[in-house]
OpenMM code with the backbone's topology and positions (N, CA, C; nanometers):
from openmm import Vec3, app, unit

residues = "MET ALA MET GLN ILE GLY LYS ARG SER SER PHE MET LEU ILE VAL VAL ILE CYS GLY PHE ALA THR ASN LEU PHE GLY ALA ASP LEU THR PRO GLU MET THR ALA LEU LYS ALA LYS MET GLU ARG TYR LYS ASP PRO TYR ASN ALA VAL HIS ASP GLY TYR PHE SER THR VAL GLY CYS VAL GLN TYR PRO ASP GLY GLY MET GLY VAL HIS PHE PHE ASN PRO ALA LEU VAL GLY PRO VAL PRO ASP PRO MET ASN PRO GLN VAL LEU LEU TYR GLU PRO SER GLY ASP SER LEU HIS LEU VAL GLY VAL GLU TRP LEU ILE PRO VAL ALA THR GLY VAL GLN GLY ARG PRO GLN VAL PHE GLY GLN PRO PHE GLU GLY PRO MET GLU GLY HIS GLU PRO LEU LEU PRO LYS GLU LEU VAL HIS TYR ASP LEU HIS LEU TRP LEU PHE LYS GLU ASN PRO LEU GLY LEU PHE HIS HIS SER ASN PRO ASP VAL GLU CYS ARG ASN SER PRO PHE ALA ILE GLU GLU GLU PRO THR ARG ILE VAL GLU".split()
positions = [
    Vec3(-3.8382, 2.4140, -1.1648),
    Vec3(-3.9293, 2.3072, -1.0732),
    Vec3(-3.8384, 2.2372, -0.9837),
    Vec3(-3.8477, 2.2426, -0.8803),
    Vec3(-3.7372, 2.1476, -0.7750),
    Vec3(-3.8323, 2.0093, -0.7485),
    Vec3(-3.7228, 1.9347, -0.7386),
    Vec3(-3.7819, 1.8081, -0.7201),
    Vec3(-3.7611, 1.7735, -0.5870),
    Vec3(-3.8815, 1.7295, -0.5304),
    Vec3(-3.8523, 1.6548, -0.4021),
    Vec3(-3.8012, 1.4972, -0.3636),
    Vec3(-3.7112, 1.4616, -0.2598),
    Vec3(-3.6748, 1.3718, -0.2987),
    Vec3(-3.7294, 1.2956, -0.1485),
    Vec3(-3.8208, 1.2094, -0.1287),
    Vec3(-3.8278, 1.1613, 0.0146),
    Vec3(-3.7214, 1.0657, 0.0664),
    Vec3(-3.7384, 1.0589, 0.2266),
    Vec3(-3.6289, 0.9877, 0.2896),
    Vec3(-3.5879, 0.8335, 0.1930),
    Vec3(-3.6643, 0.7444, 0.1659),
    Vec3(-3.6543, 0.6040, 0.1121),
    Vec3(-3.5260, 0.6506, -0.0251),
    Vec3(-3.5986, 0.7433, -0.1146),
    Vec3(-3.5128, 0.7963, -0.2269),
    Vec3(-3.4024, 0.8298, -0.1918),
    Vec3(-3.3923, 0.9404, -0.1174),
    Vec3(-3.2322, 0.9652, -0.0452),
    Vec3(-3.1661, 0.8777, -0.0164),
    Vec3(-3.1936, 0.7790, 0.0296),
    Vec3(-3.1343, 0.6598, 0.0711),
    Vec3(-3.0930, 0.5569, -0.0441),
    Vec3(-3.1804, 0.5283, -0.1074),
    Vec3(-3.1267, 0.4346, -0.2047),
    Vec3(-3.0745, 0.5594, -0.3168),
    Vec3(-3.0615, 0.6599, -0.2915),
    Vec3(-2.9566, 0.7371, -0.3783),
    Vec3(-2.8437, 0.7446, -0.3560),
    Vec3(-2.8041, 0.7294, -0.2616),
    Vec3(-2.6787, 0.7565, -0.1367),
    Vec3(-2.6591, 0.6076, -0.1734),
    Vec3(-2.6893, 0.5006, -0.2020),
    Vec3(-2.6713, 0.3482, -0.2007),
    Vec3(-2.6053, 0.3091, -0.3477),
    Vec3(-2.6774, 0.3903, -0.4206),
    Vec3(-2.6439, 0.3709, -0.6092),
    Vec3(-2.5065, 0.4559, -0.5963),
    Vec3(-2.5160, 0.6104, -0.5371),
    Vec3(-2.3668, 0.6830, -0.5495),
    Vec3(-2.2463, 0.5796, -0.4973),
    Vec3(-2.2819, 0.5482, -0.4086),
    Vec3(-2.1631, 0.4660, -0.3303),
    Vec3(-2.1280, 0.3302, -0.3811),
    Vec3(-2.2257, 0.2662, -0.4132),
    Vec3(-2.1868, 0.1481, -0.4908),
    Vec3(-2.1466, 0.1859, -0.6395),
    Vec3(-2.1866, 0.2729, -0.7033),
    Vec3(-2.0844, 0.3389, -0.8205),
    Vec3(-1.9562, 0.3814, -0.7794),
    Vec3(-1.9319, 0.4383, -0.6835),
    Vec3(-1.7900, 0.5014, -0.6761),
    Vec3(-1.6976, 0.3588, -0.6356),
    Vec3(-1.7601, 0.2741, -0.5514),
    Vec3(-1.6861, 0.1368, -0.5363),
    Vec3(-1.6596, 0.0566, -0.6555),
    Vec3(-1.7776, 0.0637, -0.7660),
    Vec3(-1.7583, -0.0058, -0.8427),
    Vec3(-1.6127, 0.0427, -0.9476),
    Vec3(-1.5917, 0.1429, -0.9138),
    Vec3(-1.4837, 0.2558, -1.0021),
    Vec3(-1.3706, 0.2050, -0.9924),
    Vec3(-1.3542, 0.2252, -0.8417),
    Vec3(-1.2205, 0.1742, -0.7563),
    Vec3(-1.1942, 0.0308, -0.8249),
    Vec3(-1.2837, -0.0461, -0.7993),
    Vec3(-1.2723, -0.2260, -0.7875),
    Vec3(-1.2397, -0.2577, -0.9554),
    Vec3(-1.2954, -0.1461, -1.0103),
    Vec3(-1.3055, -0.1614, -1.1675),
    Vec3(-1.1353, -0.1622, -1.2136),
    Vec3(-1.0539, -0.1416, -1.1581),
    Vec3(-0.9056, -0.1771, -1.1989),
    Vec3(-0.8420, -0.2696, -1.1289),
    Vec3(-0.9372, -0.3559, -1.0543),
    Vec3(-0.8576, -0.4575, -1.0126),
    Vec3(-0.8406, -0.5890, -1.1077),
    Vec3(-0.7787, -0.6424, -1.1583),
    Vec3(-0.7864, -0.7752, -1.1919),
    Vec3(-0.7877, -0.8833, -1.1193),
    Vec3(-0.8654, -1.0010, -1.1929),
    Vec3(-0.9016, -1.0960, -1.0884),
    Vec3(-0.8108, -1.1726, -1.0016),
    Vec3(-0.6292, -1.1599, -1.0080),
    Vec3(-0.5698, -1.2169, -0.9657),
    Vec3(-0.5646, -1.0967, -0.8616),
    Vec3(-0.5514, -0.9452, -0.8763),
    Vec3(-0.5728, -0.8365, -0.7929),
    Vec3(-0.6617, -0.8518, -0.6767),
    Vec3(-0.7965, -0.8850, -0.7069),
    Vec3(-0.9312, -0.9158, -0.6306),
    Vec3(-0.8750, -1.0426, -0.5254),
    Vec3(-0.8246, -1.1586, -0.5771),
    Vec3(-0.7860, -1.2423, -0.5203),
    Vec3(-0.7037, -1.2164, -0.3755),
    Vec3(-0.5914, -1.1256, -0.4759),
    Vec3(-0.4869, -1.0755, -0.3382),
    Vec3(-0.5678, -1.0102, -0.2561),
    Vec3(-0.6863, -0.9295, -0.2805),
    Vec3(-0.7273, -0.8109, -0.1365),
    Vec3(-0.7859, -0.9452, -0.0462),
    Vec3(-0.8933, -1.0305, -0.0974),
    Vec3(-0.9465, -1.1257, -0.0338),
    Vec3(-0.8435, -1.1956, 0.0656),
    Vec3(-0.7314, -1.2158, 0.0337),
    Vec3(-0.6312, -1.3111, 0.0923),
    Vec3(-0.5727, -1.2235, 0.1864),
    Vec3(-0.5874, -1.0371, 0.1566),
    Vec3(-0.5040, -0.9687, 0.2346),
    Vec3(-0.6069, -0.9228, 0.3793),
    Vec3(-0.7605, -0.9489, 0.3806),
    Vec3(-0.8382, -0.9037, 0.4479),
    Vec3(-0.7958, -0.9601, 0.6004),
    Vec3(-0.7626, -1.0815, 0.6178),
    Vec3(-0.7185, -1.1325, 0.7600),
    Vec3(-0.6578, -1.0052, 0.7938),
    Vec3(-0.5736, -0.9021, 0.7426),
    Vec3(-0.4596, -0.8299, 0.8169),
    Vec3(-0.5100, -0.7120, 0.7944),
    Vec3(-0.5970, -0.6603, 0.7867),
    Vec3(-0.6893, -0.5706, 0.8502),
    Vec3(-0.6823, -0.5406, 1.0004),
    Vec3(-0.6546, -0.6591, 1.0709),
    Vec3(-0.5985, -0.6642, 1.2122),
    Vec3(-0.4782, -0.6770, 1.2178),
    Vec3(-0.4067, -0.5766, 1.2882),
    Vec3(-0.2740, -0.5621, 1.2451),
    Vec3(-0.1922, -0.7036, 1.3280),
    Vec3(-0.2820, -0.7270, 1.4296),
    Vec3(-0.2260, -0.8401, 1.5075),
    Vec3(-0.1750, -0.9344, 1.4291),
    Vec3(-0.2480, -0.9947, 1.3274),
    Vec3(-0.2956, -1.1134, 1.2909),
    Vec3(-0.1775, -1.0834, 1.1888),
    Vec3(-0.1072, -0.9363, 1.1120),
    Vec3(0.0077, -0.9526, 1.0528),
    Vec3(0.0998, -1.0041, 1.1189),
    Vec3(0.1400, -0.9197, 1.2667),
    Vec3(0.2431, -0.9644, 1.3375),
    Vec3(0.2480, -1.1571, 1.3823),
    Vec3(0.1309, -1.1889, 1.3968),
    Vec3(0.1343, -1.3445, 1.4169),
    Vec3(0.1989, -1.4374, 1.3194),
    Vec3(0.1711, -1.3819, 1.1699),
    Vec3(0.1925, -1.4316, 1.0618),
    Vec3(0.3871, -1.3633, 1.0338),
    Vec3(0.4171, -1.2809, 1.1315),
    Vec3(0.5869, -1.2554, 1.0815),
    Vec3(0.5720, -1.1737, 1.0072),
    Vec3(0.4962, -1.0324, 1.0651),
    Vec3(0.4901, -0.9515, 0.9802),
    Vec3(0.5744, -0.8563, 1.1224),
    Vec3(0.6883, -0.7781, 1.0900),
    Vec3(0.6925, -0.6978, 1.2129),
    Vec3(0.6773, -0.5179, 1.1494),
    Vec3(0.6629, -0.4635, 1.2364),
    Vec3(0.6435, -0.3033, 1.2332),
    Vec3(0.7262, -0.2302, 1.2430),
    Vec3(0.7896, -0.1213, 1.1724),
    Vec3(0.8717, -0.0457, 1.1333),
    Vec3(0.8839, 0.0562, 1.2060),
    Vec3(0.7098, 0.0783, 1.2503),
    Vec3(0.6757, 0.2069, 1.3200),
    Vec3(0.6959, 0.3433, 1.2737),
    Vec3(0.7858, 0.3847, 1.2690),
    Vec3(0.7779, 0.5206, 1.1537),
    Vec3(0.6574, 0.4700, 1.0520),
    Vec3(0.5778, 0.6315, 1.0030),
    Vec3(0.4622, 0.6355, 0.9353),
    Vec3(0.5404, 0.7374, 0.8588),
    Vec3(0.5647, 0.6693, 0.7191),
    Vec3(0.6560, 0.7175, 0.5992),
    Vec3(0.5496, 0.8629, 0.5748),
    Vec3(0.5811, 0.9729, 0.5559),
    Vec3(0.5251, 1.1031, 0.4792),
    Vec3(0.5873, 1.1390, 0.3389),
    Vec3(0.6285, 1.1336, 0.2551),
    Vec3(0.6441, 1.2051, 0.1387),
    Vec3(0.6011, 1.3196, 0.1191),
    Vec3(0.6826, 1.4273, 0.0097),
    Vec3(0.6379, 1.5417, -0.0240),
    Vec3(0.4345, 1.5508, -0.0843),
    Vec3(0.4455, 1.4450, -0.1709),
    Vec3(0.3564, 1.4048, -0.2654),
    Vec3(0.2480, 1.2846, -0.2308),
    Vec3(0.2488, 1.2619, -0.0925),
    Vec3(0.1613, 1.1942, -0.0086),
    Vec3(0.2162, 1.0740, 0.0757),
    Vec3(0.1246, 0.9912, 0.1352),
    Vec3(0.2169, 0.9051, 0.2579),
    Vec3(0.2030, 0.7727, 0.1941),
    Vec3(0.2575, 0.6996, 0.2611),
    Vec3(0.3036, 0.5558, 0.2465),
    Vec3(0.2372, 0.4937, 0.3566),
    Vec3(0.2320, 0.5417, 0.5086),
    Vec3(0.1854, 0.4336, 0.6178),
    Vec3(0.3233, 0.3973, 0.6711),
    Vec3(0.2305, 0.3083, 0.7903),
    Vec3(0.3261, 0.2578, 0.8509),
    Vec3(0.3475, 0.1382, 0.8102),
    Vec3(0.5148, 0.0823, 0.7611),
    Vec3(0.5271, -0.0941, 0.7071),
    Vec3(0.5228, -0.2102, 0.8079),
    Vec3(0.4578, -0.2874, 0.7722),
    Vec3(0.4965, -0.3902, 0.8298),
    Vec3(0.5639, -0.4936, 0.7550),
    Vec3(0.6832, -0.5399, 0.7792),
    Vec3(0.8000, -0.6055, 0.6622),
    Vec3(0.8086, -0.7669, 0.7360),
    Vec3(0.7951, -0.8451, 0.6418),
    Vec3(0.8381, -0.9795, 0.6718),
    Vec3(0.8978, -1.0573, 0.5782),
    Vec3(1.0514, -1.0981, 0.6593),
    Vec3(1.1605, -1.0654, 0.6081),
    Vec3(1.1424, -1.2268, 0.5357),
    Vec3(1.0731, -1.3211, 0.6221),
    Vec3(1.0404, -1.4401, 0.5451),
    Vec3(1.0300, -1.4641, 0.4345),
    Vec3(0.9479, -1.3487, 0.3496),
    Vec3(0.8862, -1.3657, 0.2065),
    Vec3(0.9698, -1.2883, 0.0768),
    Vec3(1.1062, -1.2462, 0.1563),
    Vec3(1.2562, -1.1655, 0.0521),
    Vec3(1.2688, -1.2879, -0.0109),
    Vec3(1.2834, -1.2410, -0.1108),
    Vec3(1.3886, -1.3281, -0.2286),
    Vec3(1.3897, -1.2813, -0.3613),
    Vec3(1.4693, -1.3501, -0.4709),
    Vec3(1.4877, -1.2726, -0.5675),
    Vec3(1.4066, -1.2585, -0.6771),
    Vec3(1.2874, -1.3600, -0.6399),
    Vec3(1.1451, -1.3623, -0.7402),
    Vec3(1.0001, -1.3125, -0.6806),
    Vec3(0.9723, -1.2347, -0.7095),
    Vec3(0.8339, -1.1746, -0.6331),
    Vec3(0.7206, -1.2821, -0.6638),
    Vec3(0.6382, -1.2861, -0.4947),
    Vec3(0.5371, -1.3741, -0.5191),
    Vec3(0.4174, -1.2694, -0.5286),
    Vec3(0.3272, -1.2591, -0.6204),
    Vec3(0.2074, -1.1750, -0.6205),
    Vec3(0.1173, -1.2183, -0.4866),
    Vec3(0.1619, -1.3048, -0.4893),
    Vec3(0.0064, -1.3322, -0.3570),
    Vec3(0.0767, -1.2996, -0.2484),
    Vec3(0.1801, -1.2938, -0.2104),
    Vec3(0.2488, -1.2733, -0.0669),
    Vec3(0.3713, -1.1797, -0.0704),
    Vec3(0.3200, -1.0448, -0.0714),
    Vec3(0.3945, -0.9079, -0.0293),
    Vec3(0.4475, -0.9367, 0.0218),
    Vec3(0.6065, -0.8512, 0.0536),
    Vec3(0.6842, -0.8759, 0.2192),
    Vec3(0.6049, -0.7598, 0.2852),
    Vec3(0.5637, -0.6358, 0.2574),
    Vec3(0.4949, -0.5283, 0.2986),
    Vec3(0.3966, -0.5189, 0.3121),
    Vec3(0.2904, -0.4713, 0.4123),
    Vec3(0.1880, -0.4085, 0.4436),
    Vec3(0.1705, -0.2763, 0.5340),
    Vec3(0.1021, -0.1749, 0.4176),
    Vec3(0.0998, -0.0701, 0.4593),
    Vec3(0.0055, -0.0061, 0.5521),
    Vec3(0.0099, 0.0172, 0.6597),
    Vec3(-0.1192, 0.0808, 0.7400),
    Vec3(-0.1322, 0.2278, 0.7787),
    Vec3(-0.2317, 0.2971, 0.7625),
    Vec3(-0.2674, 0.4370, 0.7939),
    Vec3(-0.3080, 0.4300, 0.9352),
    Vec3(-0.2442, 0.4924, 1.0367),
    Vec3(-0.2787, 0.5755, 1.1579),
    Vec3(-0.3836, 0.6389, 1.1635),
    Vec3(-0.4519, 0.6203, 1.2661),
    Vec3(-0.5912, 0.6835, 1.2623),
    Vec3(-0.6125, 0.6819, 1.4071),
    Vec3(-0.6108, 0.7903, 1.4982),
    Vec3(-0.6054, 0.7725, 1.6345),
    Vec3(-0.5416, 0.6741, 1.7023),
    Vec3(-0.5806, 0.5668, 1.7963),
    Vec3(-0.4952, 0.4647, 1.8269),
    Vec3(-0.5276, 0.3155, 1.7618),
    Vec3(-0.5458, 0.3570, 1.6203),
    Vec3(-0.5954, 0.2169, 1.5067),
    Vec3(-0.4857, 0.2612, 1.4266),
    Vec3(-0.4726, 0.1497, 1.3594),
    Vec3(-0.4326, 0.1116, 1.2406),
    Vec3(-0.5127, 0.0625, 1.1460),
    Vec3(-0.5323, 0.1338, 0.9954),
    Vec3(-0.5845, 0.0610, 0.9018),
    Vec3(-0.5201, 0.0295, 0.7405),
    Vec3(-0.5590, -0.0879, 0.7479),
    Vec3(-0.4775, -0.1631, 0.5990),
    Vec3(-0.5057, -0.0771, 0.5103),
    Vec3(-0.4164, -0.0020, 0.4219),
    Vec3(-0.4203, 0.0758, 0.2703),
    Vec3(-0.3572, 0.0276, 0.1914),
    Vec3(-0.2697, -0.0806, 0.1903),
    Vec3(-0.2285, -0.1215, 0.0921),
    Vec3(-0.1350, -0.2195, 0.1375),
    Vec3(-0.0198, -0.2720, 0.0072),
    Vec3(0.0538, -0.3418, 0.0167),
    Vec3(0.2497, -0.3586, -0.0631),
    Vec3(0.2998, -0.3881, -0.0428),
    Vec3(0.4322, -0.3728, -0.0972),
    Vec3(0.5196, -0.4666, -0.1347),
    Vec3(0.5916, -0.4715, -0.2578),
    Vec3(0.6671, -0.5913, -0.2524),
    Vec3(0.7912, -0.5230, -0.2827),
    Vec3(0.8813, -0.6057, -0.2070),
    Vec3(1.0480, -0.5644, -0.1916),
    Vec3(1.1588, -0.6274, -0.2456),
    Vec3(1.2527, -0.6078, -0.3190),
    Vec3(1.3247, -0.7292, -0.3798),
    Vec3(1.4877, -0.6305, -0.3947),
    Vec3(1.5302, -0.7052, -0.2274),
    Vec3(1.6737, -0.6362, -0.2444),
    Vec3(1.7857, -0.7265, -0.3557),
    Vec3(1.8556, -0.6310, -0.3788),
    Vec3(1.9606, -0.6567, -0.5241),
    Vec3(2.0422, -0.7548, -0.4494),
    Vec3(2.0861, -0.7589, -0.3223),
    Vec3(2.1687, -0.8441, -0.2558),
    Vec3(2.1096, -0.9885, -0.2890),
    Vec3(1.9683, -1.0239, -0.3279),
    Vec3(1.9338, -1.1249, -0.3669),
    Vec3(1.9478, -1.2017, -0.4671),
    Vec3(2.0343, -1.1434, -0.5444),
    Vec3(2.0390, -1.1608, -0.7018),
    Vec3(1.9497, -1.1579, -0.7484),
    Vec3(1.8433, -1.0615, -0.7885),
    Vec3(1.7417, -1.0710, -0.8979),
    Vec3(1.7651, -1.0378, -1.0161),
    Vec3(1.7385, -1.0711, -1.0990),
    Vec3(1.8091, -1.0786, -1.2395),
    Vec3(1.6699, -0.9830, -1.2867),
    Vec3(1.7072, -0.8537, -1.3816),
    Vec3(1.6488, -0.7629, -1.4167),
    Vec3(1.5446, -0.7013, -1.3498),
    Vec3(1.4418, -0.6559, -1.3804),
    Vec3(1.4105, -0.5462, -1.3232),
    Vec3(1.2310, -0.6442, -1.2858),
    Vec3(1.2154, -0.6723, -1.2058),
    Vec3(1.1151, -0.7649, -1.1213),
    Vec3(0.9654, -0.7077, -1.1766),
    Vec3(0.8324, -0.7827, -1.1575),
    Vec3(0.7279, -0.7667, -1.1949),
    Vec3(0.6307, -0.8299, -1.1351),
    Vec3(0.5340, -0.7588, -1.0944),
    Vec3(0.3892, -0.8260, -1.0384),
    Vec3(0.2664, -0.7346, -1.1171),
    Vec3(0.2144, -0.8257, -1.1703),
    Vec3(0.0628, -0.8019, -1.2402),
    Vec3(0.0816, -0.7248, -1.3882),
    Vec3(0.1982, -0.7494, -1.4082),
    Vec3(0.2765, -0.6786, -1.5298),
    Vec3(0.3314, -0.5209, -1.5074),
    Vec3(0.3188, -0.5004, -1.3885),
    Vec3(0.4073, -0.3689, -1.3683),
    Vec3(0.5081, -0.4152, -1.2993),
    Vec3(0.5942, -0.3018, -1.3912),
    Vec3(0.7537, -0.3494, -1.3274),
    Vec3(0.7938, -0.2610, -1.2175),
    Vec3(0.8988, -0.3177, -1.0962),
    Vec3(0.9135, -0.2371, -0.9981),
    Vec3(0.9860, -0.0992, -1.0317),
    Vec3(0.9591, -0.0100, -0.9087),
    Vec3(1.0532, 0.1252, -0.9102),
    Vec3(1.1925, 0.0624, -0.8979),
    Vec3(1.3317, 0.1209, -0.9260),
    Vec3(1.4086, 0.1223, -0.8696),
    Vec3(1.5173, 0.0861, -0.9807),
    Vec3(1.6442, 0.0028, -0.9259),
    Vec3(1.6728, 0.0028, -0.8028),
    Vec3(1.7347, 0.1252, -0.7513),
    Vec3(1.6771, 0.1191, -0.6110),
    Vec3(1.7195, 0.2679, -0.5208),
    Vec3(1.7745, 0.2409, -0.3858),
    Vec3(1.8012, 0.3540, -0.3186),
    Vec3(1.8895, 0.3295, -0.2170),
    Vec3(1.7356, 0.3096, -0.0892),
    Vec3(1.8176, 0.2422, 0.0000),
    Vec3(1.7045, 0.1909, 0.1149),
    Vec3(1.6745, 0.3387, 0.1759),
    Vec3(1.5740, 0.3280, 0.2497),
    Vec3(1.4656, 0.4370, 0.3334),
    Vec3(1.5401, 0.4829, 0.4463),
    Vec3(1.6075, 0.5741, 0.4420),
    Vec3(1.6566, 0.5752, 0.6002),
    Vec3(1.5282, 0.6827, 0.6771),
    Vec3(1.5248, 0.6763, 0.8149),
    Vec3(1.6243, 0.5895, 0.9262),
    Vec3(1.5210, 0.4018, 0.9058),
    Vec3(1.4463, 0.4187, 0.8243),
    Vec3(1.3979, 0.2780, 0.8161),
    Vec3(1.4008, 0.1775, 0.7593),
    Vec3(1.5061, 0.1874, 0.6786),
    Vec3(1.6049, 0.1108, 0.5851),
    Vec3(1.7536, 0.1609, 0.5829),
    Vec3(1.8492, 0.0792, 0.5809),
    Vec3(1.9441, 0.1259, 0.5878),
    Vec3(1.9857, 0.1814, 0.4024),
    Vec3(2.0333, 0.2925, 0.3850),
    Vec3(2.0641, 0.3415, 0.2922),
    Vec3(2.1033, 0.2634, 0.1521),
    Vec3(2.2078, 0.1024, 0.2266),
    Vec3(2.2778, 0.0633, 0.1557),
    Vec3(2.2311, -0.0769, 0.1510),
    Vec3(2.0967, -0.0845, 0.1883),
    Vec3(1.9886, -0.1601, 0.0940),
    Vec3(1.9153, -0.1512, -0.0491),
    Vec3(2.0252, -0.1332, -0.1336),
    Vec3(1.9837, -0.1326, -0.2517),
    Vec3(1.8260, -0.2293, -0.2954),
    Vec3(1.7334, -0.1247, -0.3199),
    Vec3(1.6182, -0.2734, -0.3828),
    Vec3(1.5278, -0.1949, -0.4947),
    Vec3(1.4556, -0.3016, -0.5281),
    Vec3(1.3111, -0.2446, -0.5926),
    Vec3(1.2068, -0.2547, -0.5174),
    Vec3(1.1161, -0.2112, -0.5443),
    Vec3(0.9580, -0.1942, -0.4794),
    Vec3(0.8831, -0.1383, -0.5611),
    Vec3(0.7539, -0.2316, -0.5113),
    Vec3(0.6060, -0.2109, -0.6212),
    Vec3(0.4902, -0.1827, -0.4788),
    Vec3(0.4741, -0.0660, -0.4920),
    Vec3(0.3517, -0.0423, -0.4387),
    Vec3(0.1849, -0.0654, -0.4942),
    Vec3(0.0945, -0.1305, -0.3958),
    Vec3(-0.0532, -0.1717, -0.4622),
    Vec3(-0.1398, -0.0919, -0.3516),
    Vec3(-0.2125, -0.0224, -0.3753),
    Vec3(-0.3196, 0.0822, -0.2932),
    Vec3(-0.4552, -0.0575, -0.3185),
    Vec3(-0.4707, -0.1356, -0.2357),
    Vec3(-0.6044, -0.2527, -0.2341),
    Vec3(-0.7038, -0.1746, -0.1471),
    Vec3(-0.6449, -0.1175, -0.0324),
    Vec3(-0.8009, -0.1111, 0.0397),
    Vec3(-0.8106, 0.0496, 0.1013),
    Vec3(-0.7357, 0.1375, -0.0088),
    Vec3(-0.7442, 0.2947, -0.0240),
    Vec3(-0.7073, 0.3150, -0.1768),
    Vec3(-0.8142, 0.3865, -0.2006),
    Vec3(-0.8151, 0.4364, -0.3265),
    Vec3(-0.7188, 0.5543, -0.3205),
    Vec3(-0.6131, 0.5465, -0.4437),
    Vec3(-0.4985, 0.6077, -0.4877),
    Vec3(-0.5205, 0.7112, -0.6242),
    Vec3(-0.5436, 0.8317, -0.5952),
    Vec3(-0.5727, 0.9226, -0.7103),
    Vec3(-0.4409, 0.9197, -0.8025),
    Vec3(-0.3561, 0.9001, -0.7705),
    Vec3(-0.2354, 0.9042, -0.8304),
    Vec3(-0.2007, 0.7672, -0.9184),
    Vec3(-0.2887, 0.6513, -0.8904),
    Vec3(-0.2920, 0.5205, -0.9332),
    Vec3(-0.3064, 0.4023, -0.8665),
    Vec3(-0.3308, 0.3120, -0.9157),
    Vec3(-0.3037, 0.1933, -0.8315),
    Vec3(-0.1334, 0.1359, -0.7680),
    Vec3(-0.0958, 0.1649, -0.8671),
    Vec3(0.0383, 0.1437, -0.8044),
    Vec3(0.1655, 0.2601, -0.7804),
    Vec3(0.0881, 0.3793, -0.7966),
    Vec3(0.1914, 0.4857, -0.7345),
    Vec3(0.2940, 0.4277, -0.5679),
    Vec3(0.4376, 0.5005, -0.5605),
    Vec3(0.4865, 0.4682, -0.4511),
    Vec3(0.4258, 0.5230, -0.3291),
    Vec3(0.3261, 0.6737, -0.3445),
    Vec3(0.2507, 0.6963, -0.2255),
    Vec3(0.1227, 0.7402, -0.2906),
    Vec3(0.0272, 0.7952, -0.1911),
    Vec3(-0.0883, 0.8256, -0.1607),
    Vec3(-0.1141, 0.9344, -0.1120),
    Vec3(-0.1811, 1.0596, -0.1780),
    Vec3(-0.1921, 1.1683, -0.1134),
    Vec3(-0.3424, 1.1812, -0.0329),
    Vec3(-0.3962, 1.0512, -0.0529),
    Vec3(-0.4948, 1.0475, 0.0906),
    Vec3(-0.4504, 0.9553, 0.1915),
    Vec3(-0.3408, 0.9159, 0.2148),
    Vec3(-0.2703, 0.8273, 0.3315),
    Vec3(-0.1791, 0.9817, 0.4278),
    Vec3(-0.2483, 0.9348, 0.5226),
    Vec3(-0.1922, 1.0517, 0.6280),
    Vec3(-0.1118, 1.0202, 0.7077),
    Vec3(0.0176, 1.0800, 0.7105),
    Vec3(0.1028, 1.0387, 0.8457),
    Vec3(0.1274, 1.1610, 0.9439),
    Vec3(0.1142, 1.2952, 0.9023),
    Vec3(0.1396, 1.3734, 0.9599),
    Vec3(0.0993, 1.4267, 1.0949),
    Vec3(-0.0336, 1.3630, 1.1309),
    Vec3(-0.0538, 1.3237, 1.2705),
    Vec3(-0.0253, 1.2353, 1.4070),
    Vec3(0.0247, 1.1459, 1.3217),
    Vec3(0.0936, 1.0378, 1.4039),
    Vec3(0.1802, 1.0911, 1.4574),
    Vec3(0.2184, 1.0540, 1.5911),
    Vec3(0.3207, 1.0894, 1.6660),
    Vec3(0.4631, 0.9943, 1.5891),
    Vec3(0.4392, 0.8811, 1.4873),
    Vec3(0.5302, 0.8599, 1.4912),
    Vec3(0.5721, 0.8988, 1.3093),
    Vec3(0.5383, 0.9948, 1.2438),
    Vec3(0.5441, 1.0303, 1.1293),
    Vec3(0.7116, 1.0882, 1.1067),
    Vec3(0.7535, 1.0333, 0.9676),
    Vec3(0.8390, 1.0919, 0.9142),
    Vec3(0.8289, 1.1211, 0.8086),
    Vec3(0.8750, 1.2821, 0.8025),
    Vec3(0.8858, 1.3227, 0.6907),
    Vec3(1.0117, 1.2853, 0.5898),
    Vec3(1.0280, 1.2150, 0.4317),
    Vec3(1.0956, 1.1490, 0.4173),
    Vec3(1.0824, 1.2344, 0.2313),
    Vec3(1.2121, 1.2363, 0.1731),
    Vec3(1.2268, 1.2664, 0.0288),
    Vec3(1.2388, 1.1223, -0.0314),
    Vec3(1.1706, 1.1264, -0.1594),
    Vec3(1.1938, 0.9672, -0.2461),
    Vec3(1.3344, 0.9687, -0.2453),
    Vec3(1.3530, 0.7978, -0.2233),
    Vec3(1.5361, 0.7621, -0.2359),
    Vec3(1.5909, 0.8172, -0.4108),
    Vec3(1.6822, 0.7861, -0.3451),
    Vec3(1.7986, 0.7977, -0.4859),
    Vec3(1.7967, 0.6928, -0.6056),
    Vec3(1.7871, 0.6616, -0.6984),
    Vec3(1.7552, 0.5366, -0.8090),
    Vec3(1.9024, 0.5728, -0.8318),
    Vec3(2.0007, 0.4203, -0.8307),
    Vec3(2.0978, 0.3580, -0.8396),
    Vec3(2.1121, 0.2707, -0.9752),
    Vec3(2.1816, 0.3478, -1.0135),
    Vec3(2.1964, 0.2908, -1.1771),
    Vec3(2.3064, 0.1574, -1.1892),
] * unit.nanometer
topology = app.Topology()
chain = topology.addChain("A")
for resn in residues:
    res = topology.addResidue(resn, chain)
    for name in ("N", "CA", "C"):
        topology.addAtom(name, app.Element.getBySymbol(name[0]), res)
């Protein structure tokens, strides 16, 4: 026996399903990450990011396992100790003539005198690794950590790339291979 669903019931079912999906994504965020996400909301407008000292690297980074997007970097936030509430990099996905904030990244150059592997939210950074040429010189050995706050990542909140972030259709796409880890 087929069940008939009216327009109102269909709408409510969609709302419940969408709410459930949103809660699944948000369920992985700690209260601290939720506070960071709220603070980063203003950067959904990339002009606010530029106003606050973030500079676009222009290139949209695409790895074989997913995209990272366009990086906006704030050099004033660089230091040997990561501040969980002030990531040095904002990650944007291009879509037509717009940029959509998808995540954040902390970047700690070894030259800052960082002691040991940094952590944010209990997550160890990747690295140390060479710079991501052509956007960062190969000699800029650093640690980094990504957090996908605004676009779900099926590979995990802290994975370095996101298969759901697409750069290939961007006029500024840069196909890269993961950089070499330096010991």
